[in-house]
C-alpha positions as a printed Julia matrix, in Angstrom:
298×3 Matrix{Float64}:
 47.31  46.37  193.97
 47.97  50.03  193.32
 46.12  52.22  195.78
 46.21  55.91  196.58
 46.7   57.3   200.02
 44.47  59.97  201.42
 46.08  62.77  203.36
 46.34  62.03  207.06
 46.53  64.33  210.08
 49.91  62.95  210.99
 52.26  60.4   209.51
 51.24  56.81  209.88
 53.07  53.55  210.17
 52.83  51.1   207.3
 49.46  49.43  206.85
 49.65  45.65  207.0
 47.52  43.78  204.52
 47.31  40.14  203.55
 47.46  39.53  199.86
 45.63  42.79  199.23
 42.98  42.53  201.96
 42.99  43.15  205.7
 44.81  40.48  207.62
 46.38  39.71  210.95
 45.07  36.26  211.77
 47.12  34.34  214.32
 49.06  31.33  213.1
 51.15  28.51  214.46
 53.1   27.85  211.28
 56.84  28.37  211.12
 58.13  31.45  209.28
 59.38  31.03  205.74
 62.99  31.81  204.92
 62.01  35.28  203.7
 59.88  35.89  206.8
 62.81  34.86  208.99
 64.89  37.5   207.21
 62.16  40.09  207.77
 61.99  39.19  211.46
 65.77  39.45  211.75
 65.56  42.9   210.11
 62.83  43.92  212.55
 65.08  43.0   215.47
 67.8   45.39  214.31
 67.97  49.02  215.48
 66.2   51.42  213.14
 68.4   53.24  210.63
 67.22  56.82  210.19
 70.21  57.95  208.14
 68.34  57.7   204.82
 65.24  59.69  204.02
 61.94  57.98  203.28
 62.25  59.1   199.65
 65.75  57.62  199.33
 64.73  54.36  200.94
 61.66  53.94  198.76
 63.62  54.77  195.61
 66.14  52.09  196.54
 63.28  49.67  197.3
 61.76  50.26  193.86
 65.11  49.53  192.19
 65.44  46.37  194.27
 61.95  45.15  193.37
 62.51  45.98  189.7
 65.69  43.89  189.65
 63.93  41.1   191.54
 61.12  41.06  188.97
 63.63  41.07  186.11
 65.08  37.81  187.43
 61.84  36.21  186.24
 61.87  38.2   182.98
 59.12  40.51  184.24
 59.08  44.27  183.89
 58.09  45.98  187.13
 55.05  48.18  186.6
 56.01  50.45  189.46
 55.28  50.75  193.19
 51.83  49.55  194.25
 50.84  53.01  195.49
 50.53  56.41  193.88
 52.53  59.25  195.46
 50.9   61.01  198.39
 49.46  64.48  197.85
 52.52  65.95  199.57
 54.83  64.14  197.13
 52.57  65.04  194.2
 52.78  68.72  195.12
 56.56  68.44  195.29
 56.71  69.65  198.89
 58.39  68.43  202.04
 56.15  67.68  205.01
 57.35  70.91  206.64
 56.58  72.97  203.54
 53.18  71.36  203.19
 52.38  72.01  206.84
 53.31  75.68  206.55
 51.09  76.18  203.5
 48.25  73.7   204.05
 48.27  72.87  207.76
 46.84  69.36  208.02
 45.41  69.48  204.52
 41.76  69.05  205.52
 39.96  72.28  204.55
 42.99  73.87  202.91
 43.32  71.56  199.89
 39.87  72.21  198.41
 41.39  73.8   195.29
 43.61  70.8   194.51
 42.05  67.65  195.94
 39.88  66.85  192.9
 42.9   67.19  190.6
 44.89  64.95  192.93
 42.08  62.4   193.09
 41.97  62.33  189.28
 45.76  61.89  189.2
 45.66  59.04  191.71
 42.79  57.36  189.87
 44.74  57.71  186.63
 47.76  56.05  188.22
 45.57  53.16  189.31
 43.99  52.84  185.88
 47.42  52.94  184.21
 48.64  50.11  186.44
 45.49  48.07  185.89
 45.66  48.59  182.12
 49.29  47.48  182.0
 48.54  44.45  184.16
 45.47  43.45  182.15
 47.46  43.77  178.93
 49.59  40.83  180.03
 48.52  37.33  178.97
 46.53  35.62  181.74
 49.39  33.28  182.69
 51.9   36.14  182.82
 49.48  38.27  184.82
 49.18  35.6   187.52
 52.94  35.13  187.43
 53.45  38.9   187.75
 51.18  39.29  190.78
 52.77  36.32  192.55
 56.3   37.48  191.83
 55.55  41.09  192.8
 54.39  39.95  196.23
 57.49  37.8   196.62
 59.78  40.68  195.64
 58.01  43.16  197.89
 58.39  40.79  200.83
 62.08  40.36  200.03
 62.36  44.15  200.07
 61.07  44.24  203.66
 64.06  42.13  204.68
 66.38  44.48  202.77
 64.89  47.88  203.66
 62.35  47.3   206.44
 58.67  48.12  206.17
 57.71  51.3   204.29
 56.96  54.12  206.72
 53.93  55.34  204.82
 52.44  52.7   202.64
 51.16  49.17  202.36
 52.87  45.98  203.49
 51.72  42.83  201.73
 52.02  39.65  203.79
 50.22  36.29  203.75
 47.17  36.18  206.02
 48.75  33.44  208.13
 52.15  35.11  208.41
 53.66  34.9   211.91
 54.86  38.5   211.42
 51.34  39.72  212.19
 51.85  38.52  215.77
 54.97  40.67  216.12
 53.35  43.82  214.79
 50.23  43.24  216.89
 52.36  42.84  220.0
 54.31  46.01  219.18
 51.1   48.0   218.65
 49.59  46.81  221.93
 52.8   47.41  223.88
 53.22  50.88  222.39
 49.64  51.88  223.22
 50.29  51.04  226.87
 53.77  52.54  227.08
 54.14  55.34  229.63
 56.31  57.34  227.23
 53.32  57.81  224.92
 51.23  59.01  227.84
 53.96  61.41  228.95
 54.56  63.0   225.56
 50.82  63.29  224.92
 50.3   65.05  228.25
 53.24  67.38  227.55
 51.89  68.13  224.07
 48.41  68.78  225.5
 49.83  71.21  228.06
 51.81  72.98  225.33
 48.69  73.35  223.19
 46.74  74.65  226.19
 49.33  77.39  226.66
 48.44  78.51  223.14
 44.72  78.46  223.81
 43.78  74.97  222.6
 42.33  72.4   224.99
 43.01  69.02  223.32
 43.61  65.82  225.23
 45.26  64.2   222.2
 45.77  64.5   218.45
 42.38  63.01  217.62
 40.62  65.8   219.5
 42.71  68.26  217.51
 42.27  66.84  214.04
 39.06  64.86  213.72
 36.62  67.78  214.18
 38.5   69.79  211.55
 38.48  66.84  209.2
 34.76  66.28  209.69
 33.97  69.95  209.08
 36.03  69.93  205.91
 34.12  67.0   204.41
 31.0   69.11  203.86
 32.98  71.65  201.83
 34.75  68.96  199.82
 31.39  67.4   198.97
 29.92  70.78  198.01
 32.96  71.63  195.87
 32.83  68.26  194.11
 29.07  68.29  193.43
 28.74  71.97  192.49
 31.96  71.97  190.5
 30.94  68.94  188.47
 28.24  70.99  186.74
 30.91  73.47  185.64
 33.2   70.67  184.46
 30.3   69.17  182.5
 29.81  72.59  180.91
 33.4   72.64  179.66
 35.59  73.8   182.51
 38.29  71.7   184.2
 39.08  70.91  187.81
 42.53  72.48  187.31
 40.83  75.79  186.49
 38.29  75.71  189.3
 39.28  77.16  192.65
 36.91  77.18  195.61
 35.97  80.8   194.82
 34.78  79.68  191.38
 32.49  77.0   192.76
 31.19  77.81  196.24
 28.65  80.54  196.95
 29.51  83.55  199.11
 28.2   82.02  202.34
 30.0   78.71  201.77
 33.2   80.49  200.85
 33.14  82.65  204.0
 32.57  79.58  206.17
 35.34  77.69  204.38
 37.81  80.54  204.79
 37.01  80.67  208.51
 37.63  76.94  208.83
 40.86  77.19  206.85
 42.19  79.93  209.11
 41.29  77.9   212.2
 43.04  74.86  210.74
 46.18  76.8   209.91
 46.26  78.36  213.38
 45.9   74.99  215.1
 48.52  73.48  212.81
 50.94  76.31  213.63
 50.43  75.75  217.36
 50.94  72.01  216.85
 54.19  72.67  215.01
 55.41  74.91  217.84
 54.79  72.11  220.32
 56.69  69.69  218.11
 59.58  72.15  217.91
 59.44  72.39  221.72
 60.1   68.65  221.91
 56.57  67.32  222.27
 56.42  65.27  219.07
 53.93  62.47  219.68
 54.41  60.94  216.25
 58.19  60.76  216.56
 58.02  59.25  220.04
 55.39  56.77  218.89
 57.6   55.63  216.0
 60.61  55.22  218.27
 58.66  53.33  220.94
 56.92  51.13  218.36
 60.23  50.25  216.69
 61.68  49.42  220.1
 58.83  47.07  220.99
 58.9   45.51  217.54
 62.64  44.86  217.86
 62.16  43.38  221.33
 59.43  41.07  220.1
 61.39  39.99  217.03
 64.59  39.49  218.99
 63.07  37.46  221.82
């Protein structure tokens, strides 16, 4: 169940999955008692008083206690920390140093990938060390406890939500997503953000136009760093010791540095527009939560 999250252009809402695979099928069944509690929680106003880190720490304690009720030791959250958390930075600090993290994390992404893979392997090893009957019991109970945590703390802001494929909750989240996409407030803030970016010399209709080209350009350098650096690692070096300047040739390095500067400049302009009140992500979260609450409360 443990997965690692790749760095995104902007924060994302929780990803809904069904028992570990993509879900969202419609259903006519009645909600379970736990699902009813989750729906009731969804209908309540969002509480932004606690930070994401505080909420998730409390969730982990809750799930650990829930697992202990069945004499099971919780192996930890089902996801490795994000790169931002791994670096020990706030989102603001990360943005100032790395922009969106596409071309600017070349020197650290292989180390992070190894860390995330190690976290996954550690979880899998601990799970596989359990007797077969206990392993099945663990997985079942973990899902139950995670779902109980959604009723207690809401869905994780950045992470995975595990629900049965036929859960009625999928209908609520689907409705909220569709209603949010068509909400005039999203159109208005996007247009205001676009105008703000244009004032700074960037003609983007939306965030995708801003971020996707940078992300696509960065992939070529990540691939080159990984493939060319592997030969050096095989010869005795380590990814921790290999910066981009140690791996890429002069032409690649010059092109990468140009892309990095462009990314940082765009990210700085984006941050100025957010500071000016044109925060698409924040408005999206507020509007989505509103539509989700309306759907759950109706």
